[in-house]
matplotlib code that plots the C-alpha trace (Angstrom):
import matplotlib.pyplot as plt

x = [56.1, 52.4, 51.9, 49.1, 48.8, 46.9, 45.7, 46.4, 44.3, 46.6, 49.2, 52.1, 50.2, 49.2, 53.1, 53.9, 51.0, 52.6, 56.1, 55.2, 53.7, 56.7, 58.8, 56.9, 54.8, 51.5, 50.5, 46.7, 45.6, 43.2, 40.5, 37.2, 35.6, 34.2, 35.3, 38.9, 39.3, 40.0, 43.0, 45.0, 43.1, 44.6, 48.3, 48.3, 47.2, 44.0, 41.9, 40.1, 37.8, 38.9, 37.4, 39.7, 36.8, 34.3, 36.1, 37.0, 40.7, 39.2, 37.7, 41.0, 43.0, 40.8, 41.9, 45.3, 46.0, 47.4, 49.5, 53.5, 53.9, 51.7, 52.6, 50.4, 50.4, 47.1, 46.1, 43.3, 44.8, 45.3, 41.5, 40.1, 39.6, 41.4, 38.7, 39.5, 42.8, 42.3, 40.3, 42.6, 46.4, 46.0, 43.0, 43.2, 47.0, 46.5, 43.5, 46.1, 49.2, 46.9, 45.3, 48.8, 49.8, 46.9, 47.3, 51.3, 52.3, 55.9, 56.9, 55.0, 55.9, 54.6, 54.3, 54.7, 55.7, 59.0, 59.4, 56.8, 58.7, 57.1, 59.5, 57.3, 53.8, 53.1, 50.9, 48.6, 49.5, 50.1, 46.7, 48.4, 51.7, 50.5, 48.0, 51.6, 53.8, 50.9, 50.7, 54.6, 54.7, 52.5, 54.3, 57.3, 56.1, 53.8, 56.3, 55.8, 58.7, 58.0, 60.2, 58.8, 59.7, 59.7, 59.7, 60.3, 57.3, 55.9, 55.6, 54.4, 57.2, 59.1, 61.2, 64.6, 65.9, 68.7, 68.1, 69.1, 68.2, 69.6, 68.0, 67.8, 68.4, 67.8, 64.3, 63.8, 61.2, 60.8, 58.5, 56.0, 57.4, 60.7, 59.2, 57.5, 60.7, 61.9, 59.3, 59.6, 63.6, 62.7, 60.3, 62.6, 65.5, 64.7, 67.8, 65.3, 63.7, 63.6, 64.6, 63.2, 64.4, 64.3, 64.1, 64.5, 65.7, 69.4, 72.2, 72.5, 71.0, 67.9, 68.7, 72.6, 71.0, 68.4, 71.3, 73.8, 71.5, 72.3, 70.7]
y = [90.0, 91.2, 93.6, 95.8, 97.4, 99.7, 99.8, 96.8, 96.4, 98.8, 97.9, 98.5, 97.0, 93.8, 93.1, 94.3, 91.4, 88.8, 89.1, 90.1, 86.9, 84.7, 85.9, 84.4, 87.6, 87.6, 90.3, 91.8, 93.7, 96.0, 96.5, 98.4, 96.0, 92.2, 91.3, 92.1, 89.3, 86.6, 87.3, 88.0, 85.3, 83.1, 84.6, 83.8, 87.1, 88.0, 90.6, 93.7, 96.5, 99.6, 103.1, 105.6, 108.0, 107.2, 105.2, 107.6, 107.5, 105.4, 103.1, 102.7, 102.5, 99.4, 97.4, 98.1, 97.7, 94.0, 94.9, 95.6, 97.8, 99.5, 100.5, 103.1, 102.4, 104.0, 106.8, 108.2, 107.1, 109.6, 109.5, 111.0, 114.5, 116.8, 115.8, 112.6, 113.6, 115.6, 112.4, 109.8, 111.2, 113.9, 113.1, 109.5, 109.5, 111.6, 109.3, 106.5, 108.2, 109.3, 105.9, 104.4, 106.8, 105.1, 101.9, 102.0, 101.2, 100.6, 101.7, 103.5, 103.4, 106.2, 105.5, 109.6, 110.7, 111.7, 115.2, 116.6, 120.0, 123.3, 123.6, 121.2, 122.5, 122.8, 121.7, 119.4, 117.4, 120.3, 119.2, 115.5, 117.1, 119.5, 116.4, 114.6, 117.3, 118.0, 114.1, 113.8, 117.1, 115.5, 112.2, 114.0, 115.7, 112.6, 111.2, 107.6, 105.7, 105.9, 106.1, 108.1, 106.8, 108.4, 106.7, 108.0, 107.4, 104.5, 101.7, 98.3, 97.2, 93.8, 94.3, 95.2, 94.6, 97.3, 101.0, 104.3, 105.3, 108.4, 111.7, 113.3, 111.6, 112.4, 111.9, 108.4, 105.9, 102.6, 99.1, 99.2, 95.5, 97.0, 99.5, 96.8, 95.2, 98.2, 98.4, 95.1, 95.5, 98.7, 96.9, 94.2, 96.5, 98.6, 101.1, 102.7, 103.9, 108.1, 107.9, 109.3, 108.9, 108.8, 106.1, 104.9, 102.0, 102.3, 99.8, 98.9, 95.5, 96.6, 94.8, 96.9, 100.2, 100.1, 98.9, 101.2, 104.4, 106.4, 110.0]
z = [89.2, 88.8, 85.8, 85.0, 81.4, 80.7, 77.3, 76.3, 73.1, 71.3, 69.1, 71.6, 74.2, 72.6, 71.9, 75.3, 77.0, 74.6, 75.7, 79.7, 79.4, 77.3, 80.1, 83.1, 84.1, 86.0, 83.3, 83.9, 80.4, 81.1, 78.0, 77.2, 75.7, 76.9, 73.0, 73.4, 76.2, 74.1, 72.6, 76.5, 77.7, 75.3, 75.7, 79.2, 80.7, 83.4, 81.8, 83.7, 82.6, 82.3, 80.7, 81.5, 80.1, 82.4, 85.5, 88.2, 89.9, 92.8, 90.3, 88.5, 91.9, 92.9, 89.7, 89.8, 93.8, 93.0, 90.9, 91.1, 88.1, 85.8, 82.1, 80.6, 76.8, 75.8, 73.4, 71.9, 68.2, 65.1, 64.0, 66.9, 67.8, 70.1, 73.1, 72.9, 73.1, 76.6, 77.9, 77.4, 76.7, 79.3, 81.9, 81.3, 82.6, 84.8, 86.5, 86.3, 87.7, 91.1, 91.1, 91.2, 94.2, 96.5, 95.2, 96.0, 92.6, 92.6, 89.3, 87.0, 83.1, 81.0, 77.4, 76.1, 72.4, 71.2, 72.1, 74.5, 75.3, 74.7, 71.8, 70.1, 70.3, 66.9, 63.6, 63.5, 66.0, 68.5, 71.2, 71.2, 72.1, 74.8, 76.5, 76.9, 77.9, 80.7, 81.3, 81.8, 84.2, 86.2, 86.5, 87.5, 90.2, 91.2, 93.7, 92.6, 91.2, 87.4, 83.9, 80.9, 77.4, 74.8, 71.1, 67.5, 64.7, 65.7, 62.4, 62.2, 60.6, 61.7, 65.0, 64.4, 67.7, 68.1, 69.3, 69.7, 73.2, 75.0, 76.8, 73.3, 70.2, 66.6, 64.8, 63.9, 63.3, 65.6, 65.1, 68.1, 68.6, 69.6, 72.0, 73.6, 73.9, 75.5, 77.8, 79.1, 79.5, 81.7, 83.7, 84.6, 85.8, 88.5, 88.0, 85.2, 87.8, 87.8, 84.4, 80.9, 77.2, 73.9, 71.8, 68.1, 65.9, 65.8, 66.6, 69.7, 71.3, 72.7, 76.5, 76.2, 75.2, 78.4, 80.6, 79.5, 79.4, 82.7, 83.2]

ax = plt.figure().add_subplot(projection="3d")
ax.plot(x, y, z, "-o")
ax.set_aspect("equal")
plt.show()
């Protein structure tokens, strides 16, 4: 299986590429800077230049056209302004979704934020949540096979390997490494197409939690 990871150099993306390669997948890491390539090439992945700010839909489609599945893990980061949030988390996601439609992607997996409902539009994260809300809505209505993953507050703690996963769960934290593992299991299970869930650290082994989830 060939998988293209958009936002591969992010903290979740790096874990994800490593895990996917370890499972024998052919992985293409979408990166913005050539200086990022060596990390992924040493893992056994290939790289492709991808700039969500400047590449248009046709550019992105051409780069992902040979991939079976696409994962969008990109984000503007916590230290940028609302303009970058709109450019990357909203427009970048929408362009990637539309590019995947053109490319005939078999499964598009979107890493969103924990709660993107309108009722969550508040506080300092309001621009970010709004961007994620409309990116999620665009994917739901895009008529392509998709899964949306809503992780809790992200940490750099060591992986736990167990989660609580459901359509709606109580707020909590989750290590980025465990989010990557969740994504691997989603990509390996076509029954997850058309599903959307929240996930935080919990007591159920990740593969079991993903496999058992029904929406």
